[in-house]
N, C-alpha and C positions, 0 to 999 in steps of 0.2 A: 472251516465251516462255510465261510462266505464263498459263493459259487457252487460248492459241492451240494448244498441243500437244494438249490434250484435245479441242478442237473439231475438229482435223484427225483425231484418232483416231476420233471419232464419225463423221465423213464416210467414213472408211475402212471402218468396221464396217457402215455403211449402204450401202456399194457406190456411193457418190456422191462421188467425189473432186473436188476443185477442179481444173479443167482450164485449163492455162496454155499460151500460145504465146510464143515468144521471137524477137525480131528482133536478129540479130547473133550470130555464132559465133566471135568472136575469143577472146583469152586469158581474159577475164572471163566471156564467154558460155559457154565450154566448162566453166568451173568451176561456173557456175550449173546447167547441164544435169546435171553429175555429181552435184551436191547434191540436186536434185529427184528424180532417178531412183534414186539409191542410198540416200538418207538421209531423205527427207521422206515420212512416212506421210500418206495422205489427199490427195495431190496428184499429178497427172500432167502431164508435159510432152508435149503431144500434137503439137506442130509447131514446127519451127525454120525461119526464113528467113535466108538469107545471100546476098549478091550472088555469091559464089563457092560454088556449090552443094555442091561436095565438102567444104567446111569445115563446112557444116551436118551432113552425114553423119558427118564426123569427130567432132563434138560428141556425137552419139548413140553412135558406136562406142566412144569413150573411156569412156563411161558403161556399156558392156556391152550396148548395143542394136545388133545387126547388121542386123536386118530393118527397113528403112525404105522408105516409099513416096514416090516423087517425084510431086508434084502440080502441075498448071498452071492449074487452075480452082477456084473456090469449091466447086463441086459435087464435084469429086474430093477436096478436102480434107475436106468434110463427110462424105463416104462413108468415108474413112480413119478419121476420128474415131469414127463410128458402129460401125466394125468393130474398133476398138481397135488400129489400126495407127498407128505413129509416122510423121509426114509431114515431108518437107523440100521447100522451094521457094526459088526466087530472087526471088519476087514477094511482098514483105512485106505488101502490101495484102490479099492473100488471107486472111492470119491475122486481119486487122482485121475482115473482112467475114463470115467463116464463123460459122455457128451452132455451139454446143457448146463455145465457148471463153469462160471467165469473165474472164480478164485477159491482157494483153499486157505482157511485159517488154521494154523498149527498151534495148539494150545497145550501140548503135553509136558513141556519143560524137559524133555529127554533129548539126548544128543544122538545116540545111535539110531533109535527109531525115528526121531524127528528128521534126521538127515535123509533117511530112506523115503519118508513121505515127501519131503521137499523136492528131492530129485525126481521122484515119480510124477509129481504134479507139474514140475517144470517140463519134463519130457513130453507131457501131454498138453502143453500149451496153456497152462493155468497160472495165473498170478498167485504168489505165495505171500501171505501175511503172517509174520512170526510174532506170537505172544510167547517168545522163547528166546530170551537174551542169552541163555547158556549155549544154545546151538549157534546163534548169530555170532557171539563173541569167539567161538572156537573155529567155526567153518564158514562164517558168512562170506568172506572174500571169494572163496572158490565156488560157493553156491551162486554168488553174483555172476561169476564167469559163465556158469551153466545157464543162468537166467538170461543174460545178455545174448548168448548164442541162440537161445530159443525165442527171443523177442518178447519176453515177459518180465514183469516186475517182481522182485523179491524185496521185502521191506519189513522192518520192525514197525510196531504199531503206535499210533496216537494213543494217548492215555497212559501207557507205560512210560517210565521216566525218559528213556532214550528218544522216543517220539516227541514228547512234550519239549524236551531240551532242543531238539532239532527244529521244531516249529518256532521256538523262541530265537534260536540262532539265526534262522532265515529272516525273521522279523528285524533283528538287530542289524543285520547286513542291509536289509531293504531300506532302513531309515538313515543309512550313511555312516553308521558306526562300524568299527572293525572289531569283530568278536575276538577276544584274546583268552577267554576261559569259559569252558562249558562245565557247569557245576550241578551237583546233586546235593540233597539234604537228607541227613540221617538223624534219627532220635537217639540211637544207641549203636555202639560199636564195641563188641567184645569177641575177639577171634576164638575164644575157647568155649563158647556156647555149644551145646550138643542137642540132639533130639530129646534127650531126657530132661535137660534144663528148660527146654522150650515146650514141653508137652502141655502144660497148663495153658499157656498163651495160645497155642495152636487150637486147643479145644474151645477156648473162649471165642475165637474168631472163625471157627469152622474150617481151619486150614490143616495141612499136614505138618507134623513136627519137623521133618527134614526141610520143608520149604521155608518155614519161619526161622529155622536154624541158619539157613543160607542168608537170610536177611540180617540176622544179628551178628554173625561172625565175619561179615564183610565180603563174602564170596559173591553174593548177588549184586551188590553195588559195583564190585569190580567187573563183573560180566556186563552190567549196564554201561559202565563208562568205557569199556573196550569197544562196545558197539558205537558209542559216540565218538571215540577217538578214530575209529576206522571210517566214520562218516565225515569227519572234519579235518583229519590230518593232525590234530592236536596230540601231544604226547604227555607223559607223566613227568613231573619235576623230580620225583624220587620213587624208588620202589614202594608200591603200596599207596601212593599219593600222599599229600600232606595231611588232609583231613583235620584241619584245626577246629577247635570249639569256638563258638561265638553266640551272642545273644540274639542277634538279628542278621538277616542276610545282607543288609546294607553295610554291615561291618566288614564285608569281604574285600572291599577296595584296598585295605591295608594288610591283608593276610597272606598274600602270595608274592613271590619274587618278581619284581617288575621286569628284570632282564629276561626271565623265562616267558613271561606273558607276551612281551614284545618280540621275543626271539623265535616265535612259531606257534605259541599258544599252548594252553594246558587243559587237561581234563582233571577234575578233582572234586572234592566234596567237603561239606562242613557238618559238624555234629552239634545238635542242640539248638540250631538257629530257628527262629520264627521268620516267616510263617510256614510252619511245617504242615504237610509233607510236600514241599514244593521243589522247584528246580530254578536255576538261575544262570544267567550269562553275563559276564563282564564285557562291556563294550568300550572301545577307546576312540576318542575324538579330540584332537588338539586344536581344531579350528577355533580361533578366538571369538568369532561372531556366533558360531554354533554353541560354544560354551556359555555365552551370554543368554541364549535362548534356553539352554538346559537349566541354568540357575533359575530362570523365570518359571520353568516347569517343575521346580522343586526336586531336581535330579542331582543336585550337588554341584561342586565346583569343577569336577573333572580333573584330568582328562579321562579317568576311569569312571564308568557309570554302571550301576547295578540294575539289571532288568530281571524280573522274576515272575514266575507263575506260582501262585500259592497252593496249588493242588495238582494232582494228577488223577484223573477219573478213569481208571483203567478200562473196564469193560464198556463204559458209556461211549468212548471215543473210537473204539476199534472199527465200527462200521464206516467211519469217515475215512480211515486208512484204506479200506476195501474200495470205497468209491473213488478215492484219488487214484488208486492203482488201475482200476478197471476203466474209468471214464476219462482220465487225464494222463495215464502213463506216468504218474508222479509218485515217487517213493518218499515216504515220510522219513525213514532213516535207513540208509543202505551204504555199503562200503564204497569209498572212492576208488580204491584199487586193492593192493595187498594189505596185510595186517600192519597196523601202526603200533597198537598195543595188544598185549595178550595177557591172559590170567594164568599165573603160574601157581604151583602146588606147594604148600608149606605144611610141615608136620604140626598137628594140633596138640600132640603130646609126644613123649618119647616113644618111638616106634621100633619094633624088632624085625630083624630079617625073617622073611617068610610070611609076615602079616600081609593081608590084602587091604588095599585102600578102598574106602567105601564111598568116595566121591563127594559131590557137592551136598552140603547140608548134613554131613555125617559126623562120625566120632573121631576120625583119624586125621583129617586135613582141612585146611581152609585155603581160599584163593586170594591172591593179591595181584594188583595190576603192575605190569612191567612193560617197558618199551620193547618192541618186537626185536630190534637188532640185538639187544642184550639177551633176550630169551634165546635167540639163535646162537650167539657166541658161547653162552654158558650151558647150552643144551638143556634148558629147564623143561620140566614136564608140564604141559598144559593141564590146568585143573579140569577142563572139559573131557580129557582123556584118562583121568586118574582112576575112575571107578573100575574095580576089577583087576587093577595092576597089583602084582606081588613084589614086595621089596626084596632086593638082593642083599641088603646090608642094613644095619641099624641106622636110624635117622633120629637125631636129637630133636626135642621140641623146638619149634620156630625155625628150623633149618629148611631151606628151599630144597625140593626134591628134583633131581635131574632125570632125564630119560635113561641114563646109564644106570640109575639106581633101581630100576624096575624091570619086570618082565611084563610086556603087554599081553592081554588076552589075544588069542588067535582068531583071525577071520573077521575082524570088525570092519564095517564100512567106514566108520569115523576115522580110523587110523589110516585107511587107504586115502580118504579125501584129504586128511591133514598132510600126508606126504605129498600128495598131488598139489596141494596149495603151496607148500614150501617150494617145490620144484618149479611150479608155474611162475610164481612171482620172483623167484631168483632169476629165472630166464628173462622175465619181463624187465627186471632191473638191469640185467646185463645188456639187453638190447637197447635200453634207454641210454646207458653209458656210451655204447658204441655210436649211437646216433648223435 
């Protein structure tokens, strides 16, 4: 926030606001629209796309903007932007192609459609901000390659757990501690939850049952921590992470194997810890004089120290990510290179040959985090590609599903990009070895 707020104020004073478009006008998208329109100086939300056009209009209306223009072509959208009119459309690719837009926020939570939007925006020189851990965890590394070639930023967002974790990670490094664990916090973990069991909770909080199912069954946190793993190089200590229970996040200094922490670092999570719903980073510092200062600061005896943020304010912080990307070429959370960890698919119940997997937050499977090299050796099916796959054989409950166990849908962009990602980074690793 420091520096970013002043830079946005300067853009406002110069009459040159950062111009943003958003794809997706669901619960989170409407919150982002509200934040940009009512609280973010120096930034304008010039257009929203949603497959149900009325929901795009609703996002503007709830933020106090009643006059919007429906557009069907790039020319119409560019005209609206030039005239200072807010635009809505059901064609997301218009937002990616139009002049006068600095960044596109992708808030759909989809993988196939989200990948298409991200590629189109990158091709047309726009920064891409993902409120879409599912896409990032599955295809983030290859999308980063495309973004680098185009000279734009692709990044996960402040406010969502990966962004908040990475902000904290950078802070811990900046004060001279060595980050050794990047952690998330959960109130509940039950891999067998379904959209039916979560229906009441979803209604209470105005969310979709599949979305809150992905929270409860562990798929979402696995996706989030894959994003963090790819941004830090940290791995998992075991398939699915350790996920211990504890009363307070300060207890985490004793909960993870020290040899793994110091041997390259871990991504993981805790269940039931206060202060929820926060994130944490374990930092290591064995300098005796620094340890004396840390005791004085009530941080404990060391050499492990717990740093935590007690909240993640999803939609409130997204505009800060946009500003960092557009004004400073600074990504909040983006892959270092190829996949470090990937989310693999596990049967939620006994499954029969011929059944179709219904993907993230569904009835048939849940996702767990695994180190990428193991995923490759065992040919495990990425959770992000599971939706629409048909099983070739029976799969018992809690068994990991392989690529050989399924028939993929034909003609998907996400499958093409995933194959490209595997080939690209296998080649990159071979070149690195030869060098």
